[in-house]
matplotlib code that plots the C-alpha trace (Angstrom):
import matplotlib.pyplot as plt

x = [87.7, 91.3, 91.7, 90.5, 93.1, 96.0, 94.8, 94.5, 97.4, 99.4, 98.0, 94.5, 95.2, 96.8, 93.6, 91.4, 93.7, 93.5, 89.7, 89.4, 87.8, 90.3, 93.0, 96.7, 96.4, 93.7, 95.8, 99.0, 97.2, 95.7, 99.1, 100.6, 97.8, 98.5, 102.2, 101.3, 99.0, 101.2, 104.8, 105.0, 104.6, 106.4, 109.2, 109.6, 110.6, 113.6, 112.3, 108.8, 108.4, 104.8, 105.1, 107.1, 104.9, 101.7, 103.2, 104.1, 100.6, 99.0, 101.2, 100.2, 96.5, 96.8, 98.7, 96.1, 93.2, 94.9, 94.8, 98.5, 99.6, 101.2, 103.1, 100.8, 102.0, 101.8, 100.3, 100.9, 103.0, 106.3, 108.9, 112.6, 115.3, 117.6, 120.7, 119.4, 120.4, 117.6, 118.3, 117.3, 116.2, 118.3, 120.1, 121.9, 122.3, 121.1, 124.4, 125.4, 128.3, 125.9, 123.4, 122.0, 123.6, 121.5, 122.6, 122.9, 121.7, 119.3, 120.1, 119.1, 116.2, 115.0, 115.1, 113.0, 110.5, 110.2, 109.9, 107.1, 105.2, 105.3, 105.1, 108.0, 106.6, 110.0, 113.1, 112.9, 114.9, 117.7, 120.7, 123.7, 125.2, 123.0, 125.0, 122.5, 119.5, 117.2, 117.3, 118.6, 121.9, 120.3, 121.8, 118.2, 116.4, 114.7, 112.0, 109.2, 107.5, 103.8, 102.8, 104.4, 105.9, 108.3, 109.9, 112.4, 111.2, 114.2, 117.2, 118.9, 115.8, 113.4, 112.0, 110.9, 109.3, 107.6, 106.2, 104.6, 103.4, 101.9, 100.0, 102.1, 103.2, 101.9, 105.4, 109.0, 112.5, 115.0, 118.5, 119.7, 123.4, 122.9, 119.1, 118.2, 115.1, 114.0, 114.5, 112.6, 109.8, 109.7, 109.3, 106.7, 104.4, 105.3, 106.9, 110.5, 112.6, 116.4, 116.8, 119.6, 122.9, 123.3, 119.7, 118.8, 121.3, 123.4, 124.3, 123.3, 123.3, 125.6, 127.8, 128.3, 129.7, 129.8, 129.9, 126.8, 124.5, 121.3, 118.2, 114.8, 111.1, 109.2, 105.5, 102.4, 101.8, 103.9, 102.3, 103.1, 106.8, 106.8, 105.4, 107.9, 110.8, 110.1, 110.0, 113.4, 115.2, 117.1, 120.5, 122.3, 125.5, 126.5, 126.8, 129.7, 128.1, 124.8, 123.6, 123.2, 120.1, 116.4, 114.5, 112.3, 108.5, 108.1, 104.5, 103.4, 105.0, 103.2, 99.8, 100.5, 101.4, 98.3, 96.2, 97.7, 99.0, 102.6, 102.5, 106.0, 107.8, 110.5, 110.9, 114.2, 114.2, 117.6, 118.6, 121.1, 118.6, 116.3, 116.5, 118.7, 118.4, 115.1, 112.0, 109.4, 106.6, 108.8, 109.5, 105.8, 104.6, 107.4, 106.3, 102.7, 103.6, 105.5, 102.4, 100.4, 103.0, 102.8, 99.0, 99.4, 101.3, 104.9, 107.4, 109.2, 112.8, 115.5, 118.8, 122.0, 124.2, 127.0, 129.1, 126.2, 127.4, 130.4, 128.4, 127.9, 131.7, 132.7, 130.2, 131.4, 134.9, 133.9, 131.4, 133.6, 136.6, 134.5, 132.9, 136.3, 137.2, 133.9, 133.6, 137.1, 135.5, 133.9, 136.8, 135.3, 136.7, 134.3, 130.8, 128.8, 130.0, 133.3, 134.8, 138.0, 140.2, 139.5, 143.2, 146.4, 147.1, 144.3, 145.7, 143.9, 144.7, 143.4, 140.2, 139.6, 140.1, 137.8, 135.1, 135.0, 135.2, 132.1, 130.3, 130.3, 128.4, 129.8, 128.6, 130.2, 133.4, 133.4, 133.1, 135.6, 138.2, 137.4, 137.6, 140.8, 142.4, 141.1, 142.7, 146.0, 149.1, 149.8, 146.3, 144.8, 145.2, 144.3, 141.0, 139.7, 141.3, 139.9, 136.4, 136.4, 137.2, 134.3, 132.1, 133.1, 132.1, 128.7, 128.2, 129.0, 126.5, 123.8, 124.7, 124.4, 121.1, 119.5, 120.4, 117.9, 115.3, 113.8, 113.7, 115.1, 113.1, 113.8, 112.5, 113.5, 114.7, 115.3, 113.1, 110.3, 111.0, 112.8, 112.4, 114.2, 117.5, 117.4, 120.5, 122.1, 125.0, 125.6, 126.7, 127.1, 123.5, 122.4, 124.4, 122.7, 119.4, 120.8, 121.9, 119.3, 119.5, 123.3, 124.0, 122.0, 124.1, 127.3, 126.2, 124.3, 121.1, 117.6, 115.5, 111.9, 110.3, 106.5, 104.4, 103.8, 101.6, 102.0, 104.3, 103.2, 104.0, 101.5, 104.2, 104.8, 107.0, 108.6, 109.0, 112.0, 112.2, 115.5, 116.0, 119.0, 120.7, 118.6, 115.6, 113.8, 110.5, 110.6, 110.4, 107.3, 105.5, 106.1, 105.7, 102.3, 101.1, 101.9, 100.5, 97.2, 97.0, 97.8, 95.4, 92.7, 93.4, 93.5, 90.5, 92.6, 96.1, 98.1, 98.4, 94.7, 95.4, 97.8, 96.7, 95.5, 98.0, 97.1, 96.6, 97.9, 95.3]
y = [32.4, 33.7, 33.3, 29.6, 29.0, 30.3, 28.2, 24.7, 22.3, 22.0, 18.5, 19.8, 22.8, 20.4, 18.3, 21.3, 22.4, 18.9, 18.8, 22.2, 23.8, 26.6, 27.8, 28.2, 31.9, 32.3, 30.4, 32.3, 35.6, 34.7, 34.1, 37.2, 39.2, 37.6, 38.5, 42.1, 42.2, 40.7, 41.3, 44.7, 42.8, 39.5, 40.4, 36.8, 37.7, 39.6, 39.5, 38.8, 37.6, 38.6, 38.6, 35.5, 33.6, 34.6, 33.8, 30.3, 29.8, 30.9, 28.5, 25.6, 26.5, 26.5, 23.1, 21.6, 22.9, 21.3, 17.9, 17.6, 15.3, 17.4, 16.9, 16.4, 19.7, 21.7, 25.1, 25.1, 28.2, 27.9, 30.2, 29.6, 30.5, 33.1, 30.9, 28.9, 30.4, 31.4, 32.5, 36.1, 36.6, 38.4, 35.9, 37.5, 34.8, 37.5, 39.4, 42.9, 41.3, 39.8, 42.7, 43.0, 39.8, 38.0, 34.5, 33.3, 29.8, 27.8, 25.4, 21.8, 21.8, 25.1, 23.4, 20.6, 23.0, 24.9, 21.8, 20.6, 23.9, 25.3, 29.2, 30.6, 33.4, 34.8, 34.5, 34.3, 36.1, 34.3, 34.8, 35.9, 32.9, 30.7, 31.6, 31.9, 30.5, 33.5, 35.3, 38.4, 38.2, 39.1, 42.2, 43.2, 43.2, 40.7, 38.3, 38.1, 35.0, 34.9, 33.6, 36.7, 39.4, 40.3, 36.9, 35.2, 32.8, 30.6, 30.5, 30.5, 29.7, 31.9, 33.5, 30.2, 29.0, 32.3, 32.5, 29.1, 29.8, 33.2, 31.6, 33.5, 30.2, 26.6, 25.3, 26.6, 25.4, 25.7, 24.6, 22.8, 22.9, 22.4, 22.6, 25.6, 23.8, 21.9, 24.6, 27.3, 24.8, 24.0, 27.6, 28.5, 25.5, 24.2, 21.0, 20.9, 18.1, 17.7, 14.9, 12.4, 14.1, 13.7, 12.8, 16.3, 18.0, 20.8, 22.1, 25.8, 26.2, 29.0, 26.8, 27.4, 24.1, 21.6, 18.4, 19.6, 21.6, 20.0, 21.5, 20.3, 21.1, 23.5, 22.9, 22.8, 19.1, 15.9, 14.8, 18.1, 17.7, 14.2, 15.5, 18.3, 16.1, 13.6, 16.4, 18.0, 14.8, 12.2, 11.8, 14.8, 14.1, 17.8, 17.3, 15.0, 14.2, 13.2, 9.6, 7.6, 5.8, 6.6, 7.9, 5.5, 5.9, 9.0, 9.9, 6.3, 6.2, 9.5, 8.1, 4.8, 6.7, 8.9, 5.8, 6.1, 2.6, 2.1, -1.5, -3.0, 0.3, 0.8, 4.4, 5.3, 8.2, 9.8, 10.2, 13.0, 15.2, 16.0, 17.2, 20.1, 23.2, 22.1, 24.2, 22.4, 23.0, 21.6, 18.4, 18.1, 18.2, 15.8, 13.2, 13.6, 12.8, 9.8, 8.6, 9.0, 7.0, 4.2, 4.1, 3.8, 0.6, 1.8, 0.3, 3.1, 2.3, 4.5, 4.8, 6.5, 8.5, 9.5, 11.5, 13.8, 15.8, 16.9, 17.5, 21.3, 21.8, 19.7, 21.4, 24.9, 23.8, 22.0, 24.5, 27.6, 25.8, 24.9, 28.4, 30.0, 28.1, 28.5, 32.2, 32.9, 33.4, 36.6, 38.8, 41.9, 40.8, 38.4, 39.1, 41.0, 44.0, 45.7, 48.3, 50.2, 51.5, 55.2, 55.9, 54.5, 52.2, 50.1, 46.6, 43.2, 42.6, 46.1, 45.8, 42.3, 43.6, 46.6, 44.6, 41.9, 44.4, 46.2, 43.3, 40.7, 41.1, 40.4, 36.8, 35.9, 37.6, 35.8, 32.4, 33.1, 34.1, 31.0, 28.7, 30.1, 29.7, 26.1, 25.3, 27.0, 24.8, 24.9, 24.1, 21.9, 18.6, 20.0, 21.6, 20.6, 17.1, 16.4, 17.6, 15.2, 12.4, 13.4, 13.4, 9.7, 8.9, 10.6, 8.5, 5.4, 6.5, 6.7, 3.2, 1.7, 3.5, 2.4, -1.2, -0.8, 1.4, 2.1, 5.9, 8.1, 11.0, 14.2, 17.7, 19.7, 22.7, 23.1, 26.2, 28.0, 31.2, 33.8, 37.6, 39.4, 40.8, 38.6, 36.5, 38.7, 39.7, 36.1, 33.9, 30.8, 31.1, 31.4, 28.4, 26.2, 26.4, 23.8, 21.3, 18.7, 19.2, 19.3, 15.6, 14.6, 16.9, 15.6, 12.1, 12.8, 11.2, 12.6, 14.4, 15.8, 18.3, 18.6, 20.6, 18.9, 21.5, 24.7, 25.3, 27.0, 30.4, 29.7, 29.2, 26.2, 23.2, 20.9, 17.1, 15.7, 12.3, 10.9, 7.9, 6.0, 7.4, 6.7, 5.6, 9.0, 7.1, 6.2, 9.9, 10.3, 7.2, 8.1, 11.8, 11.5, 9.1, 11.5, 14.4, 12.6, 11.6, 15.1, 16.9, 14.5, 15.7, 19.3, 19.2, 20.5, 21.7, 23.6, 26.7, 27.2, 28.3, 31.0, 34.6, 36.5, 38.9, 42.5, 42.9, 46.0, 47.9]
z = [-101.9, -102.0, -98.2, -98.6, -101.3, -99.1, -96.0, -97.6, -97.9, -101.1, -101.6, -101.3, -103.6, -106.2, -106.1, -106.8, -109.6, -111.2, -110.8, -112.6, -109.5, -109.5, -111.8, -111.0, -111.9, -109.2, -106.6, -107.4, -107.3, -104.0, -102.5, -104.1, -102.5, -99.2, -99.5, -100.2, -97.2, -94.5, -95.7, -94.0, -90.7, -91.4, -93.9, -95.1, -98.7, -100.1, -103.6, -105.0, -108.6, -109.4, -113.2, -113.5, -111.1, -112.9, -116.3, -115.1, -113.6, -116.9, -118.9, -116.5, -116.9, -120.7, -120.7, -118.4, -120.5, -123.5, -121.8, -121.1, -118.3, -115.6, -112.4, -109.4, -107.9, -111.2, -110.6, -106.8, -105.8, -104.0, -102.3, -102.5, -99.9, -101.2, -100.9, -103.9, -107.3, -109.7, -113.2, -113.9, -110.3, -107.6, -105.3, -102.3, -99.6, -97.2, -97.7, -98.8, -100.7, -103.2, -103.4, -106.9, -108.2, -110.8, -111.5, -115.1, -114.3, -112.1, -109.3, -110.1, -107.7, -109.2, -112.7, -111.4, -109.8, -113.0, -115.2, -112.9, -113.4, -109.9, -109.9, -107.9, -105.8, -104.8, -102.7, -98.9, -96.2, -94.3, -92.0, -94.1, -95.9, -93.7, -90.6, -87.7, -85.8, -85.8, -89.2, -87.3, -89.3, -92.6, -94.2, -95.2, -91.9, -89.5, -90.4, -87.7, -86.4, -87.5, -84.0, -82.3, -84.4, -81.6, -81.7, -84.1, -86.8, -86.4, -88.7, -91.0, -93.0, -91.0, -94.2, -95.7, -92.4, -91.8, -95.4, -95.0, -91.4, -92.5, -95.4, -97.9, -99.6, -99.4, -100.1, -99.6, -100.1, -97.2, -96.6, -93.5, -92.4, -88.7, -88.3, -90.5, -91.9, -88.8, -86.1, -88.0, -88.6, -84.9, -83.7, -86.5, -86.2, -89.7, -91.1, -92.2, -93.6, -93.9, -96.5, -96.4, -97.4, -101.1, -101.9, -103.1, -105.4, -104.0, -107.4, -107.4, -103.6, -102.4, -100.2, -96.5, -95.4, -98.2, -96.1, -94.1, -96.4, -97.6, -99.3, -98.3, -98.1, -95.7, -95.7, -93.5, -93.6, -93.7, -97.0, -98.6, -97.6, -99.1, -102.4, -102.6, -101.5, -104.3, -106.8, -105.9, -104.9, -106.9, -108.6, -110.2, -112.2, -111.7, -108.0, -107.0, -103.7, -105.2, -104.4, -107.5, -106.3, -106.6, -103.5, -101.6, -101.9, -99.7, -100.6, -100.2, -96.7, -95.7, -96.9, -95.0, -91.9, -92.0, -91.0, -87.5, -87.3, -86.2, -85.2, -85.2, -85.4, -82.8, -81.7, -79.9, -77.5, -77.4, -73.7, -74.4, -76.2, -73.3, -69.7, -68.6, -70.8, -72.3, -71.6, -69.4, -71.9, -74.7, -72.8, -71.8, -75.5, -76.4, -73.9, -74.8, -78.4, -77.3, -75.6, -78.8, -80.7, -78.2, -78.4, -82.2, -81.7, -81.7, -79.3, -77.3, -76.3, -74.7, -76.6, -75.6, -78.0, -75.6, -78.2, -79.0, -76.1, -78.2, -81.4, -80.9, -80.3, -83.3, -85.6, -84.7, -85.8, -89.0, -90.2, -89.8, -91.4, -94.5, -94.6, -94.5, -97.6, -99.4, -98.8, -100.2, -103.6, -102.6, -103.3, -105.0, -108.4, -110.0, -108.9, -106.4, -104.4, -105.2, -102.8, -103.6, -100.8, -100.0, -99.8, -101.1, -104.1, -105.6, -105.4, -105.5, -101.8, -100.7, -102.9, -101.4, -97.8, -98.4, -100.1, -97.5, -94.7, -95.9, -97.5, -94.7, -91.5, -88.0, -87.7, -91.1, -90.1, -86.8, -88.4, -91.1, -88.5, -86.4, -89.4, -90.7, -87.3, -87.0, -90.4, -89.8, -89.9, -86.2, -85.1, -87.8, -86.0, -82.6, -83.8, -87.2, -87.2, -83.7, -84.7, -87.6, -85.2, -83.0, -86.2, -86.7, -83.2, -83.7, -86.8, -84.8, -82.2, -84.8, -86.2, -82.8, -82.0, -85.3, -84.5, -81.6, -83.2, -86.6, -86.0, -83.3, -81.7, -79.7, -79.3, -82.3, -80.3, -76.6, -76.4, -78.2, -80.2, -78.2, -78.6, -81.3, -80.0, -76.8, -77.8, -80.5, -78.3, -77.0, -79.9, -77.6, -76.4, -80.0, -81.1, -78.4, -80.3, -82.7, -80.1, -81.1, -84.8, -85.5, -85.0, -88.1, -90.3, -88.9, -89.8, -93.0, -91.8, -92.6, -90.1, -89.9, -87.6, -87.2, -84.7, -81.4, -79.8, -77.8, -74.9, -71.7, -73.3, -76.1, -78.8, -81.1, -80.1, -82.6, -82.5, -84.4, -86.1, -87.4, -89.7, -91.1, -94.3, -97.4, -95.2, -95.5, -96.0, -92.3, -91.4, -93.4, -92.1, -88.4, -89.0, -90.8, -88.1, -85.3, -87.3, -87.7, -84.1, -82.9, -85.2, -84.1, -80.5, -81.5, -83.9, -86.8, -87.6, -85.0, -87.3, -87.1, -83.5, -84.6, -84.0, -87.1, -88.6, -89.1, -92.8, -94.7, -96.5]

ax = plt.figure().add_subplot(projection="3d")
ax.plot(x, y, z, "-o")
ax.set_aspect("equal")
plt.show()
């Protein structure tokens, strides 16, 4: 019974909860038991909130028994990436510098999750301050890919993707600065969505790069992502970048797409996001998926986005520059870690230097140094200013491409999950994992990754769908259609083909 409750989709679990076939306490307990069983192998969580989750579940059950009208997802458990602040629950952003910090307030999206009655199972592991593509830069140890425990689960949100992929949570929250929702989804066989920039509040997210960061859903089905996206999205007056418009009908689009009919939809294949550097099995699954879309009635067209070639370079100037500014607040004075110098006078400057020296990991230090250099007076125009000009060219590429197609598609990541430690000493090789996902963040457009099958190495491959800003519903229609077609070919969801994890006794 408990195994069944952890394996079904969030939408199916919600239906069973509403029908009274199962209680939220039973569903939450089943997921907490699963966490206890597989966490020694997966390490997806940094903190598990057993008591709080069960208390929320019991409250939902009581309200439902009393006949109260509840949110469709009420009682369905969820995990939250540890870069999202949660009142009364430790929030570390995967860093030693915030070890033990307990926020006094909730992020807006957490407020909305709590108001809807979703039990929060805990906080998931991540690369420190969301800097990384493998979750190997967490100060609290690696997360492992449920498909192969010797491989990375993607990053920076590898904990959220691994938790969903290992059946520890039916829903999770991730954040995507350059692909940190979509790339982990691709390598773990899950679904991940980066909403339009500004359509989900960033209030209460510990900022990495403020013009790029966006929270979004991590799930096992496209419909589940639509349900969660509608819950957390919408205008927030506390976020100055929040779009003051309602979301489109995302759930309706997903349900429409599930019928497998894409007649009249133009699908643009991005020439620059395939070919050299892409694993043969990744490209094979991508082109097979294109064939399914065409059979469903979609018109497939080739589009060129020539400036995407420069996206990676521009991103790794813009992101470090914004990170350098955002992380200046971690000074050993106001919150988190405080380290006093072992010798000499205790001054503000020396405390800051000692705290940041011990509190930040190598990747964070690398990006702060790079960003500070890019913003320095003598180099601002040559580096940061030039990168922003490239960003404008990428936005123009998207505009031109969307004039030819309703959605754009590509592989989500050029390769499947690599082995832990394989690229740790080669930052440039690590950065290349985000080559297909970064353009969407630079332009602020929404993107979705869903499983497209297994590569020749038996590991999951992701298929990416991109839509114009504020047209997130297009992602869900096309994504749900492809998902239905693929699962019909496979005879069920891709995760059903994942190896069973050894369970702790």
